[in-house]
C-alpha positions in Angstrom: 8.4 -24.4 -63.7 11.1 -23.9 -61.3 13.3 -21.8 -63.7 9.7 -19.5 -63.5 9.7 -19.3 -60.1 13.2 -18.3 -59.5 12.9 -15.3 -62.4 9.7 -14.2 -60.3 11.8 -14.4 -57.2 14.6 -12.5 -58.8 12.3 -9.5 -60.3 11.4 -8.7 -56.8 14.6 -9.0 -55.0 14.3 -5.6 -53.8 11.2 -5.9 -52.5 11.9 -9.1 -50.5 15.3 -7.6 -49.2 13.1 -4.5 -47.6 10.5 -6.9 -46.1 13.4 -9.0 -44.4 15.1 -5.7 -43.5 12.1 -4.1 -41.8 11.2 -7.7 -39.7 14.8 -7.9 -38.7 15.1 -4.8 -37.0 11.3 -5.5 -35.4 12.7 -8.2 -34.1 16.0 -6.6 -32.7 14.1 -3.8 -31.1 11.9 -5.9 -29.7 14.5 -8.2 -27.9 16.5 -4.6 -26.8 13.4 -3.6 -25.0 13.0 -6.9 -23.5 16.4 -6.9 -22.3 16.1 -3.3 -21.0 12.8 -4.3 -19.1 14.8 -7.0 -17.6 17.6 -5.2 -16.3 15.3 -2.1 -15.2 15.1 -4.0 -12.0 18.9 -4.6 -11.1 19.6 -0.5 -10.9 17.4 0.9 -8.9 18.0 4.4 -7.5 15.9 5.0 -3.9 15.2 8.9 -3.6 14.3 8.4 -0.2 17.4 7.1 1.0 19.2 10.7 -0.1 20.3 12.4 2.6 19.6 16.0 2.4 21.2 19.1 4.3 18.7 20.4 6.8 17.9 24.2 6.4 17.4 26.8 9.1 14.0 28.0 7.9 13.3 30.1 11.3 16.2 32.1 10.6 15.5 32.6 7.4 11.8 33.3 7.7 12.7 36.0 10.4 15.3 38.0 8.9 14.5 39.7 6.0 18.2 41.1 4.6 20.9 38.9 3.6 24.8 40.0 3.2 28.0 37.7 2.3 30.5 36.7 5.0 33.3 37.8 2.1 31.3 41.0 1.2 30.2 44.3 2.9 27.1 44.8 1.4 23.1 43.4 2.4 20.2 42.6 0.3 16.8 41.9 0.5 15.9 38.3 0.3 14.0 38.7 -3.0 16.9 40.8 -4.3 18.9 39.2 -7.7 22.1 39.7 -5.7 21.1 37.8 -2.8 20.2 34.6 -4.6 23.4 34.6 -5.7 25.2 34.1 -2.8 26.2 30.9 -1.7 24.1 29.7 1.4 27.3 29.0 2.9 28.6 32.4 2.7 25.0 34.0 4.0 24.8 35.7 6.9 21.1 37.1 7.9 20.0 40.0 9.4 16.9 40.9 11.1 16.8 44.6 10.8 18.8 47.4 8.5 20.2 48.3 11.5 21.9 45.4 12.5 23.1 45.1 9.2 24.6 48.4 9.5 26.0 47.9 13.1 27.7 45.0 11.6 29.6 47.1 9.2 27.3 46.3 6.1 26.1 48.8 3.5 22.7 48.5 1.8 23.4 46.9 -2.0 23.0 49.6 -4.9 21.4 47.6 -7.2 18.3 46.1 -4.8 15.4 48.3 -5.0 13.7 49.0 -1.6 17.0 49.3 0.4 
């Protein structure tokens, strides 16, 4: 009787191995999920603690023209060229005349100038 049972088990070896593998993967996955949930509280990042630079929005809102401190052309704020200037290099002008008086000329690739 024992031999018959062993013969049945041997004929089903592949099925038993597959079931064991699926169960092992499920248990390991569950354990890793629990571990990650436990450690989640250890490394919290609070975004409200971050110090962000203050922007002078009043200057930007009143100045529709911008140039680079290192360049000689000025752009409308909406132009592609204006968006490529680093914030630290930007210089704002209230009028075209103000920009031209400072030695800047209109950008050729900025429609509307």
